[in-house]
C-alpha positions in Angstrom: 0.0 0.0 0.0 1.7 3.1 -1.2 0.0 6.4 -2.0 2.8 7.7 -4.2 2.3 6.0 -7.5 6.0 6.1 -8.7 7.2 4.6 -5.4 4.5 2.0 -5.4 5.2 1.0 -9.0 8.9 0.7 -8.3 8.4 -1.4 -5.2 5.9 -3.7 -7.0 8.3 -4.1 -9.9 11.2 -4.9 -7.6 9.2 -7.5 -5.6 7.8 -9.0 -8.8 11.3 -9.5 -10.3 12.2 -11.4 -7.1 9.3 -13.8 -7.6 6.8 -12.3 -5.3 3.2 -12.0 -6.5 2.1 -8.4 -5.7 -1.3 -6.9 -5.2 -0.8 -3.1 -5.5 -3.0 -0.7 -3.6 -2.8 3.1 -3.9 -4.5 4.0 -0.6 -6.1 2.6 2.5 -9.6 2.0 1.1 -8.2 0.3 -2.0 -6.1 -2.0 0.1 -9.1 -2.9 2.3 -11.2 -3.8 -0.7 -8.4 -6.0 -2.1 -7.4 -7.4 1.3 -10.9 -8.6 2.1 -11.3 -10.6 -1.0 -11.7 -14.2 0.2 -10.1 -15.8 -2.8 -6.9 -13.7 -2.5 -3.9 -15.0 -0.5 -1.9 -12.4 1.4 1.3 -13.6 3.1 2.5 -10.2 4.1 1.3 -6.7 3.7 3.8 -3.9 3.0 2.3 -0.5 3.7 3.3 3.1 4.1 2.6 4.3 7.6 1.5 7.9 6.8 -1.0 8.3 4.0 -3.8 10.8 3.3 -7.1 9.7 4.8 -6.1 6.4 6.3 -2.7 5.4 7.5 -1.1 2.0 7.3 -1.7 1.1 10.9 -5.5 1.5 10.5 -5.5 -0.3 7.2 -3.8 -3.3 8.9 -6.3 -3.2 11.8 -9.2 -3.3 9.4 -7.9 -6.1 7.2 -6.9 -8.1 10.4 -10.6 -8.2 11.3 -11.0 -10.8 8.5 -7.3 -12.0 8.4 -6.2 -12.1 12.0 -2.8 -13.7 11.1 -1.9 -10.9 8.6 1.8 -10.1 8.8 2.7 -6.5 8.1 5.9 -4.6 7.2 5.5 -0.9 7.7 7.5 1.7 5.7 7.9 5.4 6.0 10.1 8.3 5.3 10.0 9.2 8.9 12.3 7.5 11.3 11.0 4.5 13.3 11.7 6.4 16.6 9.7 9.4 15.4 6.8 7.2 14.4 6.8 5.3 17.8 7.3 8.5 19.8 4.2 10.1 18.2 2.1 7.0 18.8 1.6 6.2 15.1 3.1 2.7 15.6 4.0 0.6 18.6 7.5 -0.5 19.4 8.5 -3.8 18.0 6.7 -3.7 14.7 8.6 -4.6 11.5 9.6 -1.3 10.0 11.8 -0.2 7.0 12.7 3.5 6.6 12.4 5.0 3.1 14.4 5.4 1.0 15.6 1.8 1.4 17.9 -0.4 -0.6 16.3 -3.3 -2.3 18.2 -5.8 -0.2 17.0 -4.1 3.0 13.3 -4.4 1.9 13.7 -8.0 0.8 15.4 -8.9 4.0 12.6 -7.4 6.1 9.9 -9.2 4.1 11.8 -12.5 4.4 12.2 -12.0 8.2 8.4 -11.6 8.5 7.6 -14.5 6.3 10.0 -16.8 8.1 8.9 -15.8 11.6 6.8 -18.3 13.4 
């Protein structure tokens, strides 16, 4: 879930080249519609934290109502400490700060997928 189309397209392209099947969403409501489709498998959601209208944390909460085991990787241009300090995310969530190297993103996603 990325509200900036160029960034979202680049991330989707990168993940697709690495063998991931990607469902792109441009905002919170779009992600919720796609995330609630029962025939869609979602192993991990990568979402921007701060977006107009509905932030990534709220998107994850809504989707978790129907997918309680949803794993999430949050991303933001803000530092993780700034986001935690302002109560946007709780400590201990999986977070990657933008801009990020491809290897960093792939490592975070793999960590979440491999976690028990």
